[in-house]
C-alpha atoms as an extended CHARMM CRD file, in Angstrom:
* protein
*
       118  EXT
         1         1  UNK       CA           -104.2000000000     -105.4350000000      -45.9490000000  PROA      1               0.0000000000
         2         2  UNK       CA           -101.5170000000     -103.0490000000      -44.6770000000  PROA      2               0.0000000000
         3         3  UNK       CA           -102.0570000000      -99.3450000000      -45.0810000000  PROA      3               0.0000000000
         4         4  UNK       CA            -99.0940000000      -97.0890000000      -45.6480000000  PROA      4               0.0000000000
         5         5  UNK       CA            -98.7390000000      -93.4160000000      -44.8570000000  PROA      5               0.0000000000
         6         6  UNK       CA            -96.1300000000      -92.8650000000      -47.5510000000  PROA      6               0.0000000000
         7         7  UNK       CA            -96.2840000000      -89.5100000000      -49.2350000000  PROA      7               0.0000000000
         8         8  UNK       CA            -94.4180000000      -88.0610000000      -52.1510000000  PROA      8               0.0000000000
         9         9  UNK       CA            -92.7660000000      -84.8600000000      -50.9000000000  PROA      9               0.0000000000
        10        10  UNK       CA            -89.8820000000      -82.9600000000      -52.4940000000  PROA      10              0.0000000000
        11        11  UNK       CA            -86.4880000000      -83.1120000000      -50.7880000000  PROA      11              0.0000000000
        12        12  UNK       CA            -85.5000000000      -79.6750000000      -51.9920000000  PROA      12              0.0000000000
        13        13  UNK       CA            -87.4110000000      -76.4390000000      -52.4110000000  PROA      13              0.0000000000
        14        14  UNK       CA            -85.6190000000      -73.9650000000      -54.6530000000  PROA      14              0.0000000000
        15        15  UNK       CA            -88.2700000000      -71.3110000000      -54.0260000000  PROA      15              0.0000000000
        16        16  UNK       CA            -87.0570000000      -70.7800000000      -50.4800000000  PROA      16              0.0000000000
        17        17  UNK       CA            -87.6440000000      -67.1520000000      -49.5250000000  PROA      17              0.0000000000
        18        18  UNK       CA            -85.6410000000      -67.2800000000      -46.2960000000  PROA      18              0.0000000000
        19        19  UNK       CA            -82.9840000000      -64.6200000000      -45.9020000000  PROA      19              0.0000000000
        20        20  UNK       CA            -79.4080000000      -65.6430000000      -46.5950000000  PROA      20              0.0000000000
        21        21  UNK       CA            -77.5030000000      -65.8340000000      -43.3310000000  PROA      21              0.0000000000
        22        22  UNK       CA            -74.1990000000      -63.9950000000      -43.3930000000  PROA      22              0.0000000000
        23        23  UNK       CA            -71.5020000000      -65.2990000000      -41.0530000000  PROA      23              0.0000000000
        24        24  UNK       CA            -71.0440000000      -63.1230000000      -37.9920000000  PROA      24              0.0000000000
        25        25  UNK       CA            -67.2970000000      -63.7820000000      -37.8820000000  PROA      25              0.0000000000
        26        26  UNK       CA            -65.1950000000      -61.8090000000      -40.3610000000  PROA      26              0.0000000000
        27        27  UNK       CA            -63.4830000000      -63.8120000000      -43.0960000000  PROA      27              0.0000000000
        28        28  UNK       CA            -59.8050000000      -64.4150000000      -42.3890000000  PROA      28              0.0000000000
        29        29  UNK       CA            -57.8290000000      -65.9930000000      -45.2570000000  PROA      29              0.0000000000
        30        30  UNK       CA            -55.0210000000      -67.0890000000      -42.9310000000  PROA      30              0.0000000000
        31        31  UNK       CA            -57.4570000000      -68.9470000000      -40.6660000000  PROA      31              0.0000000000
        32        32  UNK       CA            -58.9690000000      -70.6890000000      -43.6960000000  PROA      32              0.0000000000
        33        33  UNK       CA            -55.5170000000      -71.6400000000      -45.0050000000  PROA      33              0.0000000000
        34        34  UNK       CA            -54.4050000000      -73.0650000000      -41.6550000000  PROA      34              0.0000000000
        35        35  UNK       CA            -57.6200000000      -75.0750000000      -41.2880000000  PROA      35              0.0000000000
        36        36  UNK       CA            -57.2800000000      -76.4240000000      -44.8370000000  PROA      36              0.0000000000
        37        37  UNK       CA            -53.6330000000      -77.4220000000      -44.3390000000  PROA      37              0.0000000000
        38        38  UNK       CA            -54.4250000000      -79.0440000000      -40.9870000000  PROA      38              0.0000000000
        39        39  UNK       CA            -57.2300000000      -81.0240000000      -42.5970000000  PROA      39              0.0000000000
        40        40  UNK       CA            -54.9700000000      -82.3340000000      -45.3850000000  PROA      40              0.0000000000
        41        41  UNK       CA            -52.0670000000      -83.1790000000      -43.0540000000  PROA      41              0.0000000000
        42        42  UNK       CA            -54.4140000000      -85.0370000000      -40.6930000000  PROA      42              0.0000000000
        43        43  UNK       CA            -55.2910000000      -87.4160000000      -43.5090000000  PROA      43              0.0000000000
        44        44  UNK       CA            -51.6250000000      -88.0890000000      -44.3110000000  PROA      44              0.0000000000
        45        45  UNK       CA            -51.0780000000      -89.9190000000      -41.0240000000  PROA      45              0.0000000000
        46        46  UNK       CA            -51.0510000000      -93.5080000000      -42.2300000000  PROA      46              0.0000000000
        47        47  UNK       CA            -48.8790000000      -96.5630000000      -41.9380000000  PROA      47              0.0000000000
        48        48  UNK       CA            -49.5440000000      -97.5830000000      -45.5350000000  PROA      48              0.0000000000
        49        49  UNK       CA            -48.5350000000      -95.9540000000      -48.8310000000  PROA      49              0.0000000000
        50        50  UNK       CA            -50.9650000000      -93.3720000000      -50.1640000000  PROA      50              0.0000000000
        51        51  UNK       CA            -51.3290000000      -90.9980000000      -53.0600000000  PROA      51              0.0000000000
        52        52  UNK       CA            -53.4930000000      -88.1730000000      -54.3230000000  PROA      52              0.0000000000
        53        53  UNK       CA            -55.9840000000      -87.9840000000      -57.1410000000  PROA      53              0.0000000000
        54        54  UNK       CA            -55.4000000000      -85.1120000000      -59.5570000000  PROA      54              0.0000000000
        55        55  UNK       CA            -58.0290000000      -83.8240000000      -61.9420000000  PROA      55              0.0000000000
        56        56  UNK       CA            -56.2310000000      -80.6690000000      -62.9740000000  PROA      56              0.0000000000
        57        57  UNK       CA            -58.6790000000      -78.5770000000      -60.9660000000  PROA      57              0.0000000000
        58        58  UNK       CA            -57.7770000000      -76.1170000000      -58.2530000000  PROA      58              0.0000000000
        59        59  UNK       CA            -59.2030000000      -78.1270000000      -55.3470000000  PROA      59              0.0000000000
        60        60  UNK       CA            -57.1900000000      -81.3090000000      -55.8160000000  PROA      60              0.0000000000
        61        61  UNK       CA            -54.1210000000      -79.3540000000      -56.9240000000  PROA      61              0.0000000000
        62        62  UNK       CA            -54.1610000000      -77.5290000000      -53.5870000000  PROA      62              0.0000000000
        63        63  UNK       CA            -54.5550000000      -80.8010000000      -51.6800000000  PROA      63              0.0000000000
        64        64  UNK       CA            -51.5690000000      -82.2650000000      -53.5540000000  PROA      64              0.0000000000
        65        65  UNK       CA            -49.4620000000      -79.1330000000      -52.9790000000  PROA      65              0.0000000000
        66        66  UNK       CA            -50.0950000000      -79.2110000000      -49.2200000000  PROA      66              0.0000000000
        67        67  UNK       CA            -49.3200000000      -82.9470000000      -49.1170000000  PROA      67              0.0000000000
        68        68  UNK       CA            -46.0490000000      -82.5280000000      -51.0380000000  PROA      68              0.0000000000
        69        69  UNK       CA            -44.9510000000      -79.6370000000      -48.8280000000  PROA      69              0.0000000000
        70        70  UNK       CA            -45.7690000000      -81.5370000000      -45.6420000000  PROA      70              0.0000000000
        71        71  UNK       CA            -44.1010000000      -84.7580000000      -46.7640000000  PROA      71              0.0000000000
        72        72  UNK       CA            -40.9530000000      -82.8570000000      -47.7980000000  PROA      72              0.0000000000
        73        73  UNK       CA            -40.4860000000      -81.8860000000      -44.1530000000  PROA      73              0.0000000000
        74        74  UNK       CA            -40.7130000000      -85.4400000000      -42.8090000000  PROA      74              0.0000000000
        75        75  UNK       CA            -37.8570000000      -87.6370000000      -41.6440000000  PROA      75              0.0000000000
        76        76  UNK       CA            -38.4740000000      -90.1180000000      -44.4740000000  PROA      76              0.0000000000
        77        77  UNK       CA            -38.0100000000      -87.3690000000      -47.0580000000  PROA      77              0.0000000000
        78        78  UNK       CA            -34.7730000000      -86.2190000000      -45.4180000000  PROA      78              0.0000000000
        79        79  UNK       CA            -33.4510000000      -89.7770000000      -45.7020000000  PROA      79              0.0000000000
        80        80  UNK       CA            -34.3230000000      -89.8880000000      -49.3980000000  PROA      80              0.0000000000
        81        81  UNK       CA            -37.7430000000      -91.4440000000      -48.9480000000  PROA      81              0.0000000000
        82        82  UNK       CA            -40.3280000000      -91.9360000000      -51.6310000000  PROA      82              0.0000000000
        83        83  UNK       CA            -42.1340000000      -89.1950000000      -53.5030000000  PROA      83              0.0000000000
        84        84  UNK       CA            -45.8620000000      -88.6880000000      -53.3260000000  PROA      84              0.0000000000
        85        85  UNK       CA            -47.7430000000      -90.6230000000      -56.0040000000  PROA      85              0.0000000000
        86        86  UNK       CA            -50.4510000000      -88.8420000000      -57.9760000000  PROA      86              0.0000000000
        87        87  UNK       CA            -53.1160000000      -90.4260000000      -60.1440000000  PROA      87              0.0000000000
        88        88  UNK       CA            -55.4480000000      -89.2420000000      -62.8750000000  PROA      88              0.0000000000
        89        89  UNK       CA            -58.1600000000      -91.0790000000      -64.7940000000  PROA      89              0.0000000000
        90        90  UNK       CA            -59.6210000000      -89.7700000000      -68.0300000000  PROA      90              0.0000000000
        91        91  UNK       CA            -60.1260000000      -89.9920000000      -71.7480000000  PROA      91              0.0000000000
        92        92  UNK       CA            -56.9000000000      -89.9920000000      -73.7230000000  PROA      92              0.0000000000
        93        93  UNK       CA            -56.0870000000      -86.4700000000      -74.8960000000  PROA      93              0.0000000000
        94        94  UNK       CA            -58.5340000000      -84.8270000000      -72.5040000000  PROA      94              0.0000000000
        95        95  UNK       CA            -57.6870000000      -81.4030000000      -71.0610000000  PROA      95              0.0000000000
        96        96  UNK       CA            -58.0920000000      -82.8010000000      -67.5330000000  PROA      96              0.0000000000
        97        97  UNK       CA            -55.2800000000      -85.2990000000      -68.0880000000  PROA      97              0.0000000000
        98        98  UNK       CA            -53.0560000000      -82.5730000000      -69.4980000000  PROA      98              0.0000000000
        99        99  UNK       CA            -53.7540000000      -80.2170000000      -66.5870000000  PROA      99              0.0000000000
       100       100  UNK       CA            -53.1810000000      -82.9760000000      -64.0150000000  PROA      100             0.0000000000
       101       101  UNK       CA            -49.8950000000      -83.8990000000      -65.7170000000  PROA      101             0.0000000000
       102       102  UNK       CA            -48.7380000000      -80.2710000000      -65.5390000000  PROA      102             0.0000000000
       103       103  UNK       CA            -49.6260000000      -80.0220000000      -61.8360000000  PROA      103             0.0000000000
       104       104  UNK       CA            -47.8420000000      -83.3170000000      -61.1050000000  PROA      104             0.0000000000
       105       105  UNK       CA            -44.7430000000      -82.1510000000      -62.9660000000  PROA      105             0.0000000000
       106       106  UNK       CA            -44.7300000000      -78.8300000000      -61.1180000000  PROA      106             0.0000000000
       107       107  UNK       CA            -45.1420000000      -80.5130000000      -57.7200000000  PROA      107             0.0000000000
       108       108  UNK       CA            -42.6720000000      -83.2930000000      -58.5080000000  PROA      108             0.0000000000
       109       109  UNK       CA            -44.9890000000      -86.2260000000      -57.8160000000  PROA      109             0.0000000000
       110       110  UNK       CA            -44.6710000000      -89.6910000000      -59.3440000000  PROA      110             0.0000000000
       111       111  UNK       CA            -47.6190000000      -89.4030000000      -61.6940000000  PROA      111             0.0000000000
       112       112  UNK       CA            -49.7420000000      -92.2760000000      -63.0060000000  PROA      112             0.0000000000
       113       113  UNK       CA            -52.3560000000      -91.8630000000      -65.7450000000  PROA      113             0.0000000000
       114       114  UNK       CA            -55.1380000000      -94.2850000000      -66.5070000000  PROA      114             0.0000000000
       115       115  UNK       CA            -56.9780000000      -93.9140000000      -69.8150000000  PROA      115             0.0000000000
       116       116  UNK       CA            -60.4210000000      -95.2300000000      -70.5690000000  PROA      116             0.0000000000
       117       117  UNK       CA            -62.6420000000      -95.2430000000      -73.6250000000  PROA      117             0.0000000000
       118       118  UNK       CA            -66.3850000000      -94.9890000000      -74.0180000000  PROA      118             0.0000000000
C-alpha cells in the first residue's frame, strides 16, 4: 500500500495581518501611460490580421484607443489600409453590447457583434 502525505491546506488566507507595502517610488501618471501604450503597441506587431475585444468597459476601451491611434500612424493607414476590427459578444440588448458599440463608433473601428442566448 502506498502512503501519501497529501494535506488539505488553504491557498489563500484573508486574515493576513501583514502590513500593506506602499511603493517607494512616487506615482507618475505619465510613466504609467507610456508603459501602458508601449505594452499595447508591442502586441500589435504581427504579420496576420488582428482585432480587439470590446466589452464597453474602461480597460478594453483604452486598449482599443491606443491601438487605433498607433495604427493610424502606420504606413498602411497612410495608404488607405484597413481599419481595426473590434468584436463584442453578449446577450442581445445587453448594456455591454450597447457600450461596446458606442466605443467602436467613437474610435471608428469595424465593429462585429455576436449574440448568444441562454
